[in-house]
CHARMM-style PDB file with segment names, atoms N, HN, CA, C and O in Angstrom:
ATOM      1  N   MET     1      10.478   0.187 -23.113  1.00  0.00      PROA
ATOM      2  CA  MET     1       9.739  -0.353 -21.985  1.00  0.00      PROA
ATOM      3  C   MET     1       8.392  -0.874 -22.449  1.00  0.00      PROA
ATOM      4  O   MET     1       7.991  -1.964 -22.041  1.00  0.00      PROA
ATOM      5  N   GLY     2       7.683  -0.138 -23.283  1.00  0.00      PROA
ATOM      6  HN  GLY     2       8.009   0.748 -23.614  1.00  0.00      PROA
ATOM      7  CA  GLY     2       6.461  -0.630 -23.891  1.00  0.00      PROA
ATOM      8  C   GLY     2       5.265  -0.773 -22.976  1.00  0.00      PROA
ATOM      9  O   GLY     2       4.732  -1.874 -22.835  1.00  0.00      PROA
ATOM     10  N   ILE     3       4.829   0.296 -22.355  1.00  0.00      PROA
ATOM     11  HN  ILE     3       5.262   1.190 -22.469  1.00  0.00      PROA
ATOM     12  CA  ILE     3       3.629   0.258 -21.524  1.00  0.00      PROA
ATOM     13  C   ILE     3       2.448   0.687 -22.386  1.00  0.00      PROA
ATOM     14  O   ILE     3       2.467   1.774 -22.965  1.00  0.00      PROA
ATOM     15  N   ASP     4       1.417  -0.158 -22.477  1.00  0.00      PROA
ATOM     16  HN  ASP     4       1.402  -1.040 -22.006  1.00  0.00      PROA
ATOM     17  CA  ASP     4       0.291   0.134 -23.366  1.00  0.00      PROA
ATOM     18  C   ASP     4      -0.826   0.896 -22.643  1.00  0.00      PROA
ATOM     19  O   ASP     4      -0.757   1.124 -21.435  1.00  0.00      PROA
ATOM     20  N   ASN     5      -1.846   1.280 -23.396  1.00  0.00      PROA
ATOM     21  HN  ASN     5      -1.903   1.095 -24.377  1.00  0.00      PROA
ATOM     22  CA  ASN     5      -2.942   2.091 -22.856  1.00  0.00      PROA
ATOM     23  C   ASN     5      -3.690   1.400 -21.729  1.00  0.00      PROA
ATOM     24  O   ASN     5      -4.078   2.051 -20.759  1.00  0.00      PROA
ATOM     25  N   GLN     6      -3.901   0.088 -21.838  1.00  0.00      PROA
ATOM     26  HN  GLN     6      -3.586  -0.441 -22.626  1.00  0.00      PROA
ATOM     27  CA  GLN     6      -4.594  -0.650 -20.774  1.00  0.00      PROA
ATOM     28  C   GLN     6      -3.783  -0.589 -19.480  1.00  0.00      PROA
ATOM     29  O   GLN     6      -4.346  -0.430 -18.397  1.00  0.00      PROA
ATOM     30  N   GLU     7      -2.481  -0.715 -19.593  1.00  0.00      PROA
ATOM     31  HN  GLU     7      -2.024  -0.844 -20.473  1.00  0.00      PROA
ATOM     32  CA  GLU     7      -1.623  -0.660 -18.413  1.00  0.00      PROA
ATOM     33  C   GLU     7      -1.632   0.736 -17.794  1.00  0.00      PROA
ATOM     34  O   GLU     7      -1.666   0.871 -16.571  1.00  0.00      PROA
ATOM     35  N   ILE     8      -1.603   1.761 -18.621  1.00  0.00      PROA
ATOM     36  HN  ILE     8      -1.576   1.651 -19.614  1.00  0.00      PROA
ATOM     37  CA  ILE     8      -1.664   3.130 -18.108  1.00  0.00      PROA
ATOM     38  C   ILE     8      -2.996   3.382 -17.418  1.00  0.00      PROA
ATOM     39  O   ILE     8      -3.036   4.025 -16.368  1.00  0.00      PROA
ATOM     40  N   LYS     9      -4.083   2.886 -17.992  1.00  0.00      PROA
ATOM     41  HN  LYS     9      -4.050   2.365 -18.845  1.00  0.00      PROA
ATOM     42  CA  LYS     9      -5.399   3.040 -17.370  1.00  0.00      PROA
ATOM     43  C   LYS     9      -5.398   2.397 -15.991  1.00  0.00      PROA
ATOM     44  O   LYS     9      -5.938   2.969 -15.044  1.00  0.00      PROA
ATOM     45  N   MET    10      -4.798   1.213 -15.865  1.00  0.00      PROA
ATOM     46  HN  MET    10      -4.359   0.749 -16.634  1.00  0.00      PROA
ATOM     47  CA  MET    10      -4.759   0.543 -14.582  1.00  0.00      PROA
ATOM     48  C   MET    10      -3.936   1.341 -13.572  1.00  0.00      PROA
ATOM     49  O   MET    10      -4.333   1.462 -12.414  1.00  0.00      PROA
ATOM     50  N   ILE    11      -2.803   1.881 -13.993  1.00  0.00      PROA
ATOM     51  HN  ILE    11      -2.481   1.782 -14.935  1.00  0.00      PROA
ATOM     52  CA  ILE    11      -1.981   2.691 -13.090  1.00  0.00      PROA
ATOM     53  C   ILE    11      -2.767   3.910 -12.614  1.00  0.00      PROA
ATOM     54  O   ILE    11      -2.694   4.268 -11.438  1.00  0.00      PROA
ATOM     55  N   LYS    12      -3.515   4.549 -13.506  1.00  0.00      PROA
ATOM     56  HN  LYS    12      -3.575   4.259 -14.460  1.00  0.00      PROA
ATOM     57  CA  LYS    12      -4.338   5.704 -13.117  1.00  0.00      PROA
ATOM     58  C   LYS    12      -5.355   5.310 -12.055  1.00  0.00      PROA
ATOM     59  O   LYS    12      -5.575   6.049 -11.096  1.00  0.00      PROA
ATOM     60  N   LEU    13      -5.971   4.157 -12.223  1.00  0.00      PROA
ATOM     61  HN  LEU    13      -5.793   3.556 -13.002  1.00  0.00      PROA
ATOM     62  CA  LEU    13      -6.976   3.702 -11.259  1.00  0.00      PROA
ATOM     63  C   LEU    13      -6.330   3.356  -9.921  1.00  0.00      PROA
ATOM     64  O   LEU    13      -6.923   3.601  -8.870  1.00  0.00      PROA
ATOM     65  N   ILE    14      -5.129   2.790  -9.943  1.00  0.00      PROA
ATOM     66  HN  ILE    14      -4.647   2.591 -10.796  1.00  0.00      PROA
ATOM     67  CA  ILE    14      -4.396   2.543  -8.694  1.00  0.00      PROA
ATOM     68  C   ILE    14      -4.095   3.879  -8.021  1.00  0.00      PROA
ATOM     69  O   ILE    14      -4.271   4.021  -6.811  1.00  0.00      PROA
ATOM     70  N   ALA    15      -3.637   4.865  -8.810  1.00  0.00      PROA
ATOM     71  HN  ALA    15      -3.494   4.750  -9.793  1.00  0.00      PROA
ATOM     72  CA  ALA    15      -3.324   6.192  -8.268  1.00  0.00      PROA
ATOM     73  C   ALA    15      -4.557   6.858  -7.664  1.00  0.00      PROA
ATOM     74  O   ALA    15      -4.445   7.648  -6.726  1.00  0.00      PROA
ATOM     75  N   ASP    16      -5.734   6.538  -8.206  1.00  0.00      PROA
ATOM     76  HN  ASP    16      -5.825   5.897  -8.968  1.00  0.00      PROA
ATOM     77  CA  ASP    16      -6.988   7.085  -7.681  1.00  0.00      PROA
ATOM     78  C   ASP    16      -7.435   6.375  -6.406  1.00  0.00      PROA
ATOM     79  O   ASP    16      -8.431   6.766  -5.797  1.00  0.00      PROA
ATOM     80  N   GLY    17      -6.705   5.331  -5.997  1.00  0.00      PROA
ATOM     81  HN  GLY    17      -5.896   5.014  -6.492  1.00  0.00      PROA
ATOM     82  CA  GLY    17      -6.997   4.648  -4.746  1.00  0.00      PROA
ATOM     83  C   GLY    17      -7.989   3.503  -4.846  1.00  0.00      PROA
ATOM     84  O   GLY    17      -8.481   3.024  -3.824  1.00  0.00      PROA
ATOM     85  N   LEU    18      -8.291   3.056  -6.055  1.00  0.00      PROA
ATOM     86  HN  LEU    18      -7.891   3.445  -6.885  1.00  0.00      PROA
ATOM     87  CA  LEU    18      -9.234   1.954  -6.216  1.00  0.00      PROA
ATOM     88  C   LEU    18      -8.598   0.626  -5.824  1.00  0.00      PROA
ATOM     89  O   LEU    18      -7.391   0.436  -5.973  1.00  0.00      PROA
ATOM     90  N   THR    19      -9.422  -0.288  -5.323  1.00  0.00      PROA
ATOM     91  HN  THR    19     -10.403  -0.134  -5.203  1.00  0.00      PROA
ATOM     92  CA  THR    19      -8.965  -1.637  -5.013  1.00  0.00      PROA
ATOM     93  C   THR    19      -8.862  -2.428  -6.314  1.00  0.00      PROA
ATOM     94  O   THR    19      -9.362  -1.998  -7.354  1.00  0.00      PROA
ATOM     95  N   TYR    20      -8.214  -3.581  -6.246  1.00  0.00      PROA
ATOM     96  HN  TYR    20      -7.809  -3.931  -5.402  1.00  0.00      PROA
ATOM     97  CA  TYR    20      -8.105  -4.410  -7.448  1.00  0.00      PROA
ATOM     98  C   TYR    20      -9.473  -4.883  -7.919  1.00  0.00      PROA
ATOM     99  O   TYR    20      -9.702  -5.020  -9.121  1.00  0.00      PROA
ATOM    100  N   THR    21     -10.386  -5.133  -6.980  1.00  0.00      PROA
ATOM    101  HN  THR    21     -10.200  -5.022  -6.004  1.00  0.00      PROA
ATOM    102  CA  THR    21     -11.747  -5.530  -7.359  1.00  0.00      PROA
ATOM    103  C   THR    21     -12.446  -4.392  -8.087  1.00  0.00      PROA
ATOM    104  O   THR    21     -13.101  -4.622  -9.104  1.00  0.00      PROA
ATOM    105  N   GLU    22     -12.319  -3.175  -7.587  1.00  0.00      PROA
ATOM    106  HN  GLU    22     -11.787  -2.988  -6.762  1.00  0.00      PROA
ATOM    107  CA  GLU    22     -12.923  -2.010  -8.244  1.00  0.00      PROA
ATOM    108  C   GLU    22     -12.304  -1.771  -9.623  1.00  0.00      PROA
ATOM    109  O   GLU    22     -13.005  -1.443 -10.580  1.00  0.00      PROA
ATOM    110  N   ILE    23     -10.988  -1.940  -9.712  1.00  0.00      PROA
ATOM    111  HN  ILE    23     -10.418  -2.207  -8.934  1.00  0.00      PROA
ATOM    112  CA  ILE    23     -10.305  -1.768 -10.992  1.00  0.00      PROA
ATOM    113  C   ILE    23     -10.791  -2.819 -11.986  1.00  0.00      PROA
ATOM    114  O   ILE    23     -11.048  -2.502 -13.147  1.00  0.00      PROA
ATOM    115  N   SER    24     -10.918  -4.061 -11.539  1.00  0.00      PROA
ATOM    116  HN  SER    24     -10.709  -4.318 -10.595  1.00  0.00      PROA
ATOM    117  CA  SER    24     -11.371  -5.126 -12.443  1.00  0.00      PROA
ATOM    118  C   SER    24     -12.785  -4.856 -12.931  1.00  0.00      PROA
ATOM    119  O   SER    24     -13.106  -5.150 -14.083  1.00  0.00      PROA
ATOM    120  N   ASP    25     -13.643  -4.296 -12.066  1.00  0.00      PROA
ATOM    121  HN  ASP    25     -13.382  -4.058 -11.131  1.00  0.00      PROA
ATOM    122  CA  ASP    25     -15.004  -3.929 -12.490  1.00  0.00      PROA
ATOM    123  C   ASP    25     -14.965  -2.845 -13.565  1.00  0.00      PROA
ATOM    124  O   ASP    25     -15.663  -2.943 -14.575  1.00  0.00      PROA
ATOM    125  N   LYS    26     -14.152  -1.817 -13.350  1.00  0.00      PROA
ATOM    126  HN  LYS    26     -13.585  -1.737 -12.530  1.00  0.00      PROA
ATOM    127  CA  LYS    26     -14.068  -0.708 -14.313  1.00  0.00      PROA
ATOM    128  C   LYS    26     -13.462  -1.139 -15.649  1.00  0.00      PROA
ATOM    129  O   LYS    26     -13.818  -0.611 -16.702  1.00  0.00      PROA
ATOM    130  N   MET    27     -12.534  -2.115 -15.591  1.00  0.00      PROA
ATOM    131  HN  MET    27     -12.245  -2.544 -14.735  1.00  0.00      PROA
ATOM    132  CA  MET    27     -11.851  -2.544 -16.810  1.00  0.00      PROA
ATOM    133  C   MET    27     -12.487  -3.801 -17.414  1.00  0.00      PROA
ATOM    134  O   MET    27     -12.032  -4.308 -18.439  1.00  0.00      PROA
ATOM    135  N   ASN    28     -13.543  -4.290 -16.765  1.00  0.00      PROA
ATOM    136  HN  ASN    28     -13.913  -3.878 -15.932  1.00  0.00      PROA
ATOM    137  CA  ASN    28     -14.275  -5.471 -17.233  1.00  0.00      PROA
ATOM    138  C   ASN    28     -13.401  -6.707 -17.407  1.00  0.00      PROA
ATOM    139  O   ASN    28     -13.496  -7.417 -18.408  1.00  0.00      PROA
ATOM    140  N   VAL    29     -12.555  -6.949 -16.422  1.00  0.00      PROA
ATOM    141  HN  VAL    29     -12.478  -6.372 -15.609  1.00  0.00      PROA
ATOM    142  CA  VAL    29     -11.722  -8.151 -16.397  1.00  0.00      PROA
ATOM    143  C   VAL    29     -11.768  -8.748 -14.992  1.00  0.00      PROA
ATOM    144  O   VAL    29     -12.227  -8.098 -14.053  1.00  0.00      PROA
ATOM    145  N   LYS    30     -11.298  -9.970 -14.853  1.00  0.00      PROA
ATOM    146  HN  LYS    30     -10.925 -10.498 -15.616  1.00  0.00      PROA
ATOM    147  CA  LYS    30     -11.261 -10.633 -13.549  1.00  0.00      PROA
ATOM    148  C   LYS    30     -10.197  -9.994 -12.660  1.00  0.00      PROA
ATOM    149  O   LYS    30      -9.179  -9.512 -13.157  1.00  0.00      PROA
ATOM    150  N   PRO    31     -10.434  -9.989 -11.327  1.00  0.00      PROA
ATOM    151  CA  PRO    31      -9.422  -9.435 -10.419  1.00  0.00      PROA
ATOM    152  C   PRO    31      -8.053 -10.103 -10.572  1.00  0.00      PROA
ATOM    153  O   PRO    31      -7.024  -9.449 -10.400  1.00  0.00      PROA
ATOM    154  N   SER    32      -8.033 -11.386 -10.890  1.00  0.00      PROA
ATOM    155  HN  SER    32      -8.869 -11.918 -11.029  1.00  0.00      PROA
ATOM    156  CA  SER    32      -6.754 -12.078 -11.068  1.00  0.00      PROA
ATOM    157  C   SER    32      -5.964 -11.497 -12.242  1.00  0.00      PROA
ATOM    158  O   SER    32      -4.734 -11.469 -12.207  1.00  0.00      PROA
ATOM    159  N   LYS    33      -6.659 -11.038 -13.274  1.00  0.00      PROA
ATOM    160  HN  LYS    33      -7.659 -11.061 -13.303  1.00  0.00      PROA
ATOM    161  CA  LYS    33      -5.984 -10.403 -14.424  1.00  0.00      PROA
ATOM    162  C   LYS    33      -5.326  -9.095 -13.980  1.00  0.00      PROA
ATOM    163  O   LYS    33      -4.220  -8.774 -14.416  1.00  0.00      PROA
ATOM    164  N   ILE    34      -6.005  -8.345 -13.116  1.00  0.00      PROA
ATOM    165  HN  ILE    34      -6.903  -8.605 -12.762  1.00  0.00      PROA
ATOM    166  CA  ILE    34      -5.450  -7.090 -12.604  1.00  0.00      PROA
ATOM    167  C   ILE    34      -4.197  -7.386 -11.786  1.00  0.00      PROA
ATOM    168  O   ILE    34      -3.190  -6.690 -11.921  1.00  0.00      PROA
ATOM    169  N   GLU    35      -4.250  -8.401 -10.949  1.00  0.00      PROA
ATOM    170  HN  GLU    35      -5.068  -8.967 -10.839  1.00  0.00      PROA
ATOM    171  CA  GLU    35      -3.085  -8.767 -10.138  1.00  0.00      PROA
ATOM    172  C   GLU    35      -1.915  -9.179 -11.038  1.00  0.00      PROA
ATOM    173  O   GLU    35      -0.777  -8.776 -10.797  1.00  0.00      PROA
ATOM    174  N   ASN    36      -2.185  -9.965 -12.057  1.00  0.00      PROA
ATOM    175  HN  ASN    36      -3.109 -10.293 -12.254  1.00  0.00      PROA
ATOM    176  CA  ASN    36      -1.128 -10.372 -12.990  1.00  0.00      PROA
ATOM    177  C   ASN    36      -0.563  -9.176 -13.757  1.00  0.00      PROA
ATOM    178  O   ASN    36       0.644  -9.084 -13.976  1.00  0.00      PROA
ATOM    179  N   LEU    37      -1.445  -8.264 -14.162  1.00  0.00      PROA
ATOM    180  HN  LEU    37      -2.426  -8.339 -13.984  1.00  0.00      PROA
ATOM    181  CA  LEU    37      -1.012  -7.063 -14.880  1.00  0.00      PROA
ATOM    182  C   LEU    37      -0.131  -6.198 -13.978  1.00  0.00      PROA
ATOM    183  O   LEU    37       0.871  -5.642 -14.427  1.00  0.00      PROA
ATOM    184  N   ARG    38      -0.509  -6.091 -12.712  1.00  0.00      PROA
ATOM    185  HN  ARG    38      -1.323  -6.543 -12.347  1.00  0.00      PROA
ATOM    186  CA  ARG    38       0.287  -5.318 -11.750  1.00  0.00      PROA
ATOM    187  C   ARG    38       1.684  -5.933 -11.614  1.00  0.00      PROA
ATOM    188  O   ARG    38       2.686  -5.218 -11.640  1.00  0.00      PROA
ATOM    189  N   LYS    39       1.742  -7.240 -11.472  1.00  0.00      PROA
ATOM    190  HN  LYS    39       0.928  -7.820 -11.451  1.00  0.00      PROA
ATOM    191  CA  LYS    39       3.034  -7.918 -11.346  1.00  0.00      PROA
ATOM    192  C   LYS    39       3.886  -7.715 -12.593  1.00  0.00      PROA
ATOM    193  O   LYS    39       5.092  -7.489 -12.496  1.00  0.00      PROA
ATOM    194  N   THR    40       3.262  -7.796 -13.754  1.00  0.00      PROA
ATOM    195  HN  THR    40       2.283  -7.979 -13.833  1.00  0.00      PROA
ATOM    196  CA  THR    40       3.980  -7.580 -15.016  1.00  0.00      PROA
ATOM    197  C   THR    40       4.538  -6.166 -15.086  1.00  0.00      PROA
ATOM    198  O   THR    40       5.689  -5.966 -15.477  1.00  0.00      PROA
ATOM    199  N   LEU    41       3.719  -5.178 -14.704  1.00  0.00      PROA
ATOM    200  HN  LEU    41       2.785  -5.340 -14.387  1.00  0.00      PROA
ATOM    201  CA  LEU    41       4.163  -3.779 -14.735  1.00  0.00      PROA
ATOM    202  C   LEU    41       5.301  -3.532 -13.753  1.00  0.00      PROA
ATOM    203  O   LEU    41       6.254  -2.820 -14.071  1.00  0.00      PROA
ATOM    204  N   ILE    42       5.206  -4.113 -12.570  1.00  0.00      PROA
ATOM    205  HN  ILE    42       4.432  -4.691 -12.312  1.00  0.00      PROA
ATOM    206  CA  ILE    42       6.267  -3.950 -11.573  1.00  0.00      PROA
ATOM    207  C   ILE    42       7.569  -4.535 -12.110  1.00  0.00      PROA
ATOM    208  O   ILE    42       8.642  -3.963 -11.917  1.00  0.00      PROA
ATOM    209  N   SER    43       7.468  -5.664 -12.778  1.00  0.00      PROA
ATOM    210  HN  SER    43       6.596  -6.128 -12.934  1.00  0.00      PROA
ATOM    211  CA  SER    43       8.650  -6.273 -13.381  1.00  0.00      PROA
ATOM    212  C   SER    43       9.204  -5.402 -14.521  1.00  0.00      PROA
ATOM    213  O   SER    43      10.409  -5.163 -14.593  1.00  0.00      PROA
ATOM    214  N   LYS    44       8.316  -4.932 -15.409  1.00  0.00      PROA
ATOM    215  HN  LYS    44       7.337  -5.126 -15.350  1.00  0.00      PROA
ATOM    216  CA  LYS    44       8.736  -4.093 -16.540  1.00  0.00      PROA
ATOM    217  C   LYS    44       9.447  -2.826 -16.090  1.00  0.00      PROA
ATOM    218  O   LYS    44      10.445  -2.412 -16.680  1.00  0.00      PROA
ATOM    219  N   THR    45       8.915  -2.219 -15.035  1.00  0.00      PROA
ATOM    220  HN  THR    45       8.104  -2.556 -14.556  1.00  0.00      PROA
ATOM    221  CA  THR    45       9.420  -0.925 -14.587  1.00  0.00      PROA
ATOM    222  C   THR    45      10.491  -1.049 -13.506  1.00  0.00      PROA
ATOM    223  O   THR    45      11.083  -0.053 -13.090  1.00  0.00      PROA
ATOM    224  N   LYS    46      10.731  -2.274 -13.059  1.00  0.00      PROA
ATOM    225  HN  LYS    46      10.250  -3.083 -13.396  1.00  0.00      PROA
ATOM    226  CA  LYS    46      11.708  -2.531 -12.000  1.00  0.00      PROA
ATOM    227  C   LYS    46      11.387  -1.745 -10.728  1.00  0.00      PROA
ATOM    228  O   LYS    46      12.276  -1.225 -10.054  1.00  0.00      PROA
ATOM    229  N   THR    47      10.085  -1.675 -10.420  1.00  0.00      PROA
ATOM    230  HN  THR    47       9.362  -2.097 -10.967  1.00  0.00      PROA
ATOM    231  CA  THR    47       9.634  -1.046  -9.177  1.00  0.00      PROA
ATOM    232  C   THR    47       9.338  -2.156  -8.169  1.00  0.00      PROA
ATOM    233  O   THR    47       9.466  -3.338  -8.488  1.00  0.00      PROA
ATOM    234  N   LYS    48       8.941  -1.774  -6.949  1.00  0.00      PROA
ATOM    235  HN  LYS    48       8.837  -0.814  -6.690  1.00  0.00      PROA
ATOM    236  CA  LYS    48       8.769  -2.781  -5.897  1.00  0.00      PROA
ATOM    237  C   LYS    48       7.325  -3.037  -5.503  1.00  0.00      PROA
ATOM    238  O   LYS    48       7.006  -4.118  -5.009  1.00  0.00      PROA
ATOM    239  N   ASN    49       6.446  -2.065  -5.711  1.00  0.00      PROA
ATOM    240  HN  ASN    49       6.705  -1.186  -6.112  1.00  0.00      PROA
ATOM    241  CA  ASN    49       5.058  -2.216  -5.285  1.00  0.00      PROA
ATOM    242  C   ASN    49       4.190  -1.212  -6.044  1.00  0.00      PROA
ATOM    243  O   ASN    49       4.679  -0.466  -6.893  1.00  0.00      PROA
ATOM    244  N   ALA    50       2.896  -1.206  -5.725  1.00  0.00      PROA
ATOM    245  HN  ALA    50       2.499  -1.812  -5.035  1.00  0.00      PROA
ATOM    246  CA  ALA    50       1.960  -0.327  -6.444  1.00  0.00      PROA
ATOM    247  C   ALA    50       2.305   1.147  -6.241  1.00  0.00      PROA
ATOM    248  O   ALA    50       2.198   1.939  -7.178  1.00  0.00      PROA
ATOM    249  N   ALA    51       2.718   1.523  -5.032  1.00  0.00      PROA
ATOM    250  HN  ALA    51       2.805   0.879  -4.272  1.00  0.00      PROA
ATOM    251  CA  ALA    51       3.057   2.928  -4.768  1.00  0.00      PROA
ATOM    252  C   ALA    51       4.251   3.376  -5.615  1.00  0.00      PROA
ATOM    253  O   ALA    51       4.235   4.463  -6.193  1.00  0.00      PROA
ATOM    254  N   SER    52       5.280   2.538  -5.683  1.00  0.00      PROA
ATOM    255  HN  SER    52       5.293   1.655  -5.213  1.00  0.00      PROA
ATOM    256  CA  SER    52       6.443   2.922  -6.487  1.00  0.00      PROA
ATOM    257  C   SER    52       6.127   2.871  -7.978  1.00  0.00      PROA
ATOM    258  O   SER    52       6.742   3.590  -8.765  1.00  0.00      PROA
ATOM    259  N   LEU    53       5.184   2.034  -8.369  1.00  0.00      PROA
ATOM    260  HN  LEU    53       4.684   1.450  -7.729  1.00  0.00      PROA
ATOM    261  CA  LEU    53       4.724   1.992  -9.759  1.00  0.00      PROA
ATOM    262  C   LEU    53       4.048   3.307 -10.137  1.00  0.00      PROA
ATOM    263  O   LEU    53       4.302   3.851 -11.213  1.00  0.00      PROA
ATOM    264  N   VAL    54       3.194   3.816  -9.263  1.00  0.00      PROA
ATOM    265  HN  VAL    54       2.988   3.375  -8.389  1.00  0.00      PROA
ATOM    266  CA  VAL    54       2.520   5.100  -9.507  1.00  0.00      PROA
ATOM    267  C   VAL    54       3.557   6.230  -9.553  1.00  0.00      PROA
ATOM    268  O   VAL    54       3.481   7.109 -10.411  1.00  0.00      PROA
ATOM    269  N   SER    55       4.515   6.203  -8.635  1.00  0.00      PROA
ATOM    270  HN  SER    55       4.577   5.489  -7.938  1.00  0.00      PROA
ATOM    271  CA  SER    55       5.578   7.210  -8.624  1.00  0.00      PROA
ATOM    272  C   SER    55       6.361   7.175  -9.936  1.00  0.00      PROA
ATOM    273  O   SER    55       6.662   8.223 -10.507  1.00  0.00      PROA
ATOM    274  N   PHE    56       6.685   6.000 -10.402  1.00  0.00      PROA
ATOM    275  HN  PHE    56       6.441   5.149  -9.938  1.00  0.00      PROA
ATOM    276  CA  PHE    56       7.381   5.817 -11.683  1.00  0.00      PROA
ATOM    277  C   PHE    56       6.569   6.443 -12.817  1.00  0.00      PROA
ATOM    278  O   PHE    56       7.113   7.154 -13.663  1.00  0.00      PROA
ATOM    279  N   ALA    57       5.275   6.174 -12.824  1.00  0.00      PROA
ATOM    280  HN  ALA    57       4.834   5.597 -12.137  1.00  0.00      PROA
ATOM    281  CA  ALA    57       4.405   6.678 -13.896  1.00  0.00      PROA
ATOM    282  C   ALA    57       4.381   8.207 -13.920  1.00  0.00      PROA
ATOM    283  O   ALA    57       4.395   8.803 -14.996  1.00  0.00      PROA
ATOM    284  N   TYR    58       4.346   8.847 -12.753  1.00  0.00      PROA
ATOM    285  HN  TYR    58       4.334   8.362 -11.878  1.00  0.00      PROA
ATOM    286  CA  TYR    58       4.386  10.312 -12.706  1.00  0.00      PROA
ATOM    287  C   TYR    58       5.754  10.825 -13.149  1.00  0.00      PROA
ATOM    288  O   TYR    58       5.843  11.782 -13.918  1.00  0.00      PROA
ATOM    289  N   ARG    59       6.801  10.199 -12.671  1.00  0.00      PROA
ATOM    290  HN  ARG    59       6.729   9.421 -12.046  1.00  0.00      PROA
ATOM    291  CA  ARG    59       8.160  10.634 -12.975  1.00  0.00      PROA
ATOM    292  C   ARG    59       8.452  10.595 -14.470  1.00  0.00      PROA
ATOM    293  O   ARG    59       9.141  11.470 -14.995  1.00  0.00      PROA
ATOM    294  N   TYR    60       7.929   9.583 -15.153  1.00  0.00      PROA
ATOM    295  HN  TYR    60       7.370   8.872 -14.726  1.00  0.00      PROA
ATOM    296  CA  TYR    60       8.212   9.428 -16.580  1.00  0.00      PROA
ATOM    297  C   TYR    60       7.076   9.929 -17.491  1.00  0.00      PROA
ATOM    298  O   TYR    60       7.042   9.623 -18.683  1.00  0.00      PROA
ATOM    299  N   GLY    61       6.159  10.695 -16.912  1.00  0.00      PROA
ATOM    300  HN  GLY    61       6.187  10.944 -15.943  1.00  0.00      PROA
ATOM    301  CA  GLY    61       5.146  11.359 -17.716  1.00  0.00      PROA
ATOM    302  C   GLY    61       4.007  10.482 -18.217  1.00  0.00      PROA
ATOM    303  O   GLY    61       3.264  10.882 -19.114  1.00  0.00      PROA
ATOM    304  N   LEU    62       3.864   9.283 -17.643  1.00  0.00      PROA
ATOM    305  HN  LEU    62       4.467   8.958 -16.915  1.00  0.00      PROA
ATOM    306  CA  LEU    62       2.748   8.425 -18.037  1.00  0.00      PROA
ATOM    307  C   LEU    62       1.449   8.908 -17.417  1.00  0.00      PROA
ATOM    308  O   LEU    62       0.367   8.681 -17.958  1.00  0.00      PROA
ATOM    309  N   LEU    63       1.565   9.581 -16.269  1.00  0.00      PROA
ATOM    310  HN  LEU    63       2.444   9.765 -15.829  1.00  0.00      PROA
ATOM    311  CA  LEU    63       0.419  10.198 -15.590  1.00  0.00      PROA
ATOM    312  C   LEU    63       0.723  11.666 -15.376  1.00  0.00      PROA
ATOM    313  O   LEU    63       1.879  12.050 -15.200  1.00  0.00      PROA
ATOM    314  N   LYS    64      -0.305  12.475 -15.392  1.00  0.00      PROA
ATOM    315  HN  LYS    64      -1.245  12.163 -15.535  1.00  0.00      PROA
ATOM    316  CA  LYS    64      -0.163  13.913 -15.160  1.00  0.00      PROA
ATOM    317  C   LYS    64      -0.820  14.265 -13.843  1.00  0.00      PROA
ATOM    318  O   LYS    64      -1.812  13.654 -13.444  1.00  0.00      PROA
ATOM    319  N   VAL    65      -0.248  15.274 -13.160  1.00  0.00      PROA
ATOM    320  HN  VAL    65       0.557  15.770 -13.484  1.00  0.00      PROA
ATOM    321  CA  VAL    65      -0.791  15.742 -11.878  1.00  0.00      PROA
ATOM    322  C   VAL    65      -2.059  16.514 -12.116  1.00  0.00      PROA
ATOM    323  OT1 VAL    65      -2.676  16.996 -11.167  1.00  0.00      PROA
TER     324      VAL     65
END
């Protein structure tokens, strides 16, 4: 599947409830990059939205409770 550290960091920030603008500020990238990264991750993981992406990350051990 190949999810890198930047992608995991973004998933953690989504799980923390941050908006895409807040995530882009924390990651020092444009909000459009965050949106594109989200779409790429959803495609990679075959999930449907940000909530299912976070669920996927917990299920497969990318995030810890």
